[in-house]
C-alpha atoms as one frame of an Amber mdcrd trajectory, in Angstrom:
protein
  42.260-107.417  40.665  40.422-105.467  43.371  39.113-101.901  43.355  41.919
-100.935  45.733  44.518-102.373  43.347  42.964-100.401  40.470  43.208 -97.176
  42.471  46.889 -97.844  43.159  47.684 -98.885  39.602  46.070 -95.902  37.870
  46.641 -93.363  40.664  43.078 -92.040  40.595  40.455 -91.520  43.264  38.567
 -94.440  44.763  35.270 -92.717  43.954  36.171 -92.633  40.241  37.111 -96.320
  40.247  33.901 -97.165  42.102  31.767 -95.374  39.481  33.592 -96.970  36.568
  33.492-100.460  38.075  29.794-100.130  38.879  29.062 -99.214  35.271  31.138
-102.105  33.919  29.391-104.543  36.251  25.973-103.216  35.199  26.978-103.675
  31.544  28.197-107.218  32.181  31.797-106.510  31.196  33.205-107.501  34.595
  31.885-109.278  37.665  32.819-109.830  41.291  34.326-113.262  41.859  33.462
-113.282  45.547  37.062-114.154  46.400  38.294-111.904  49.184  42.004-111.399
  49.776  43.237-110.871  53.338  43.799-107.206  54.175  44.317-105.025  57.211
  40.985-103.300  56.709  37.905-104.207  54.765  38.350-107.419  52.721  38.987
-106.684  49.022  36.574-108.255  46.561  38.269-109.447  43.371  37.030-108.422
  39.932  37.202-110.493  36.752  36.530-109.709  33.098  33.560-111.659  31.739
  35.180-114.149  29.405  32.351-114.410  26.886  31.354-110.745  26.871  33.138
-110.298  23.567  36.003-111.362  21.328  39.101-109.810  19.777  41.111-110.549
  16.641  44.892-110.125  16.337  46.648-110.218  12.961  50.261-110.303  11.754
  50.714-109.370   8.077  54.036-110.067   6.373  55.219-110.424   2.796  54.857
-114.195   3.172  51.284-114.282   4.407  48.794-113.624   7.182  48.649-115.171
  10.660  45.520-114.308  12.633  43.771-115.461  15.790  40.506-114.702  17.523
  40.415-114.642  21.336  37.923-114.469  24.152  38.514-111.877  26.860  40.568
-114.331  28.938  43.065-114.588  26.045  41.972-118.100  25.054  42.431-118.798
  21.327  39.095-119.468  19.620  40.132-119.746  15.986  43.391-119.445  14.041
  44.139-118.928  10.360  47.329-118.871   8.324  47.273-117.899   4.669  50.112
-117.609   2.191  50.514-114.461   0.163  48.653-114.801  -3.130  50.483-114.963
  -6.410  51.377-111.397  -7.229  51.998-110.354  -3.636  50.231-109.312  -0.461
  47.635-106.778  -1.569  45.583-104.586   0.788  42.386-106.178  -0.479  43.674
-109.669   0.303  44.400-108.570   3.874  40.951-107.012   4.253  39.223-110.064
   2.764  41.141-112.507   4.980  40.434-110.520   8.147  36.837-109.988   7.062
  36.291-113.736   6.699  37.644-114.377  10.203  35.553-111.515  11.587  32.435
-113.059  10.030  33.163-116.287  11.951  33.848-114.476  15.238  30.781-113.763
  17.421  30.523-110.585  19.527  33.623-109.101  17.923  34.767-105.958  19.744
  37.948-105.041  17.901  40.826-105.971  15.614  44.545-105.360  16.186  46.889
-105.552  13.200  50.670-105.655  12.965  52.125-104.945   9.544  55.578-104.615
   7.999  55.230-100.991   6.988  55.156 -97.353   8.058  51.914 -96.743   9.932
  50.364 -93.455  11.019  49.077 -94.401  14.464  46.496 -91.586  14.433  44.826
 -92.526  11.152  45.778 -96.178  10.700  46.988 -95.404   7.182  49.988 -97.326
   5.852  52.067 -94.706   4.064  54.670 -97.155   2.757  55.282-100.886   2.912
  58.087-101.722   0.470  58.459-105.263   1.817  54.832-105.867   0.832  55.310
-104.161  -2.511  53.125-101.176  -1.565  54.523 -97.980  -3.020  51.491 -95.731
  -2.448  49.613 -94.919   0.790  46.889 -97.376   1.796  43.942 -96.373   4.007
  43.981 -99.757   5.720  42.136 -98.613   8.847  39.279 -97.200   6.777  39.080
-100.367   4.679  38.971-102.664   7.721  36.561-100.490   9.702  34.193-100.243
   6.744  34.345-104.023   6.258  33.885-105.035   9.922  32.337-102.059  11.719
  34.424-102.590  14.875  37.330-100.813  16.562  40.583-101.255  14.612  44.161
-100.516  15.646  47.159-100.884  13.322  50.864-100.559  14.055  54.251-101.449
  12.661  55.190-105.034  13.493  58.531-104.158  15.132  56.816-101.584  17.360
  54.572-104.414  18.529  57.587-106.676  19.087  59.066-103.939  21.281  55.804
-103.681  23.214  55.730-107.451  23.766  59.376-107.542  24.850  59.270-104.615
  27.257  57.571-106.413  30.201  60.266-109.125  30.093  63.083-106.609  30.647
  64.654-105.825  33.970  62.756-102.903  35.493  65.852-100.682  35.257  65.942
-101.119  31.459  62.294-100.584  30.512  62.199 -96.795  30.206  64.726 -96.524
  27.367  65.085 -99.483  25.021  65.741-100.313  21.380  64.479-103.446  19.621
  66.507-104.148  16.456  64.959-106.744  14.149  66.744-108.609  11.353  64.036
-109.982   9.103  63.712-111.889   5.885  63.348-108.833   3.659  63.784-105.901
   6.007  65.540-104.520   9.071  63.659-102.296  11.486  63.663-100.980  15.023
  61.252-100.085  17.780  62.212 -97.391  20.311  61.061 -96.749  23.855  62.324
 -93.373  25.148  61.432 -91.993  28.581  58.868 -94.757  28.882  57.031 -93.971
  25.642  57.075 -95.561  22.209  58.746 -93.230  19.694  56.745 -93.044  16.458
  57.909 -89.882  14.710  55.886 -87.409  12.659  54.917 -89.946   9.990  55.145
 -93.164  12.013  58.523 -93.898  10.431  60.730 -93.786  13.535  62.883 -96.899
  13.663  63.219 -97.461   9.916  66.952 -98.119  10.295  66.863-100.475   7.332
  66.563 -97.445   5.050  69.939 -96.099   6.190  72.183 -95.770   3.137  75.461
 -97.657   3.039  76.512 -95.910  -0.181  78.225 -92.608  -0.825  75.775 -89.759
  -1.231  76.880 -89.268  -4.841  76.636 -92.966  -5.771  74.554 -93.735  -8.890
  71.040 -94.939  -8.077  71.777 -98.355  -9.579  74.659 -98.835  -7.144  73.015
 -97.400  -4.001  72.383 -99.909  -1.213  70.538 -99.575   2.066  71.208-101.416
   5.307  68.353-103.871   4.711  69.135-104.359   1.022  72.606-105.489   2.061
  71.911-107.395   5.270  68.306-108.656   5.420  68.423-112.444   5.563  67.393
-112.939   1.911  70.305-110.700   0.857  72.703-112.635   3.092  71.423-115.921
   1.659  71.945-114.683  -1.899  75.545-113.747  -1.113  76.198-117.154   0.437
  74.721-118.896  -2.607  76.892-116.764  -4.876  79.844-118.108  -2.875  78.731
-121.676  -3.630  76.914-122.549  -0.407  73.541-124.217  -0.005  71.230-122.226
   2.273  68.054-124.121   3.086  67.385-123.141   6.697  67.838-120.070   8.897
  70.440-117.867   7.248  72.357-116.267  10.118  73.138-119.556  11.941  74.358
-120.987   8.619  76.525-117.918   8.003  78.059-118.010  11.493  78.757-121.749
  11.300  80.492-121.398   7.928  82.558-118.484   9.218  83.595-120.446  12.289
  84.678-123.317  10.032  87.038-120.947   8.232  85.112-120.192   5.040  86.601
-116.930   3.760  83.471-115.694   1.976  81.341-116.313   5.071  83.921-114.609
   7.278  83.852-111.549   5.032  80.031-111.397   5.045  79.969-111.891   8.818
  82.425-109.030   9.339  80.318-106.717   7.149  77.121-107.729   8.942  78.534
-107.028  12.399  80.010-103.724  11.222  76.605-102.746   9.838  74.872-103.585
  13.106  77.521-101.749  15.118  77.033 -98.656  12.953  73.233 -98.708  13.195
  73.323 -99.228  16.968  75.884 -96.426  17.299  73.632 -94.024  15.403  70.539
 -94.983  17.393  72.411 -94.790  20.697  73.884 -91.390  19.887  70.365 -90.072
  19.273  68.281 -91.837  21.939  70.718 -93.248  24.528  68.897 -96.555  25.205
  69.693 -98.652  28.263  69.373-101.865  26.288  69.433-103.028  22.676  67.349
-106.138  22.072  68.415-108.230  19.093  65.409-109.799  17.402  64.634-111.887
  14.346  67.716-113.660  13.025  69.945-111.248  14.971  68.782-113.257  17.954
  71.199-115.938  16.735  74.236-113.745  17.340  76.383-115.600  19.881  78.507
-114.072  22.633  81.391-113.637  20.184  79.295-111.566  17.763  77.813-109.441
  20.554  81.277-108.828  21.971  82.577-107.648  18.590  79.669-105.216  18.275
  80.159-104.067  21.865  83.857-103.396  21.283  83.002-101.056  18.397  80.386
 -99.273  20.511  82.898 -98.841  23.332  85.315 -97.069  20.982  82.646 -94.803
  19.515  80.286 -93.950  22.383  80.546 -92.533  25.908  77.778 -94.875  27.118
  77.259 -98.417  25.826  73.840-100.069  26.101  73.311-103.634  27.235  73.067
-106.043  24.273  70.770-109.016  24.694  68.761-111.403  22.501  65.005-111.071
  22.300  62.834-113.516  24.181  61.909-116.466  21.983  58.261-115.641  21.314
  57.018-116.350  17.782  53.651-114.857  18.755  55.025-111.508  19.964  53.252
-109.480  17.272  49.922-111.235  17.853  50.201-110.900  21.636  50.946-107.181
  21.438  48.304-106.580  18.747  45.693-108.270  20.962  46.702-106.158  23.977
  46.708-102.952  21.904  43.290-103.841  20.498  41.813-104.405  23.974  43.205
-101.054  25.162  41.644 -99.347  22.139  38.281-100.980  22.810  38.369 -99.923
  26.461  39.455 -96.377  25.621  36.614 -96.001  23.136  33.995 -97.433  25.466
  32.261-100.777  25.247
């Protein structure tokens, strides 16, 4: 990218860009490639980030384990680790120790980006709740990681990062207002973009649609059920097993295939699942009016028939119906977005 392109992209003065670029070149962060692109006026010299100036780490923490990668500044993978959750569950200390070990093996580490299945305060990096990880009390994860590694740390909810990774793939007309709805193994969550900005909420809990109650307000606590308790894939699998079916692979494709073959129990579960999704999308649309709803996780396996059933409910309930579409197949979405967020944090804080 040239200086002229930077001026256009960030809509700032050329003198400001010149000063910043000069400082970055002096510090060795970027360099001039010498490649000049044709232009009407003065030829534009291209700039490139110095690949080996530093490294970044991106991490995805789930109830099942940790997936982490270290990268150079050209996004090349240097090292990768996968660890299963220890017996007893995914503890904060296990996360810190695992990331700390990778950080120790990563030279010139500049920053760490973490995606986690929990409610994250973006300002403090504290995880206030992570029921899928078994955390019932707040965890000062940012402080723990920063104390262990001494580098810049950024932490966010994993579905927020999925939304960030998905946004550039959307049609330009859909990017300003979008909802990413994720059906996971143990939870259901959402990421919102409204007026071009990620919606976090006062406590970082915006998008926790899985906590929506499906029970009457006066239902006994033992009988109360939330959206994710009823329809996360482990709950769906348990209901299919109770009906006598073997579930060894992805749950939603198995459910839809059984329903299509005429299995009454599967048809009933399918109908409930689609009704639940239609209700959650209706609520979110009534509040935020997204242009598009992206179906992620195992909801990505909804076929045209399932999407049409959901759409028909939305049409009856809402004045404006968002586009429904499956998420891009990208198993590394959280890592990609965590890496990008980490690099932005490093740049914003100064190198």
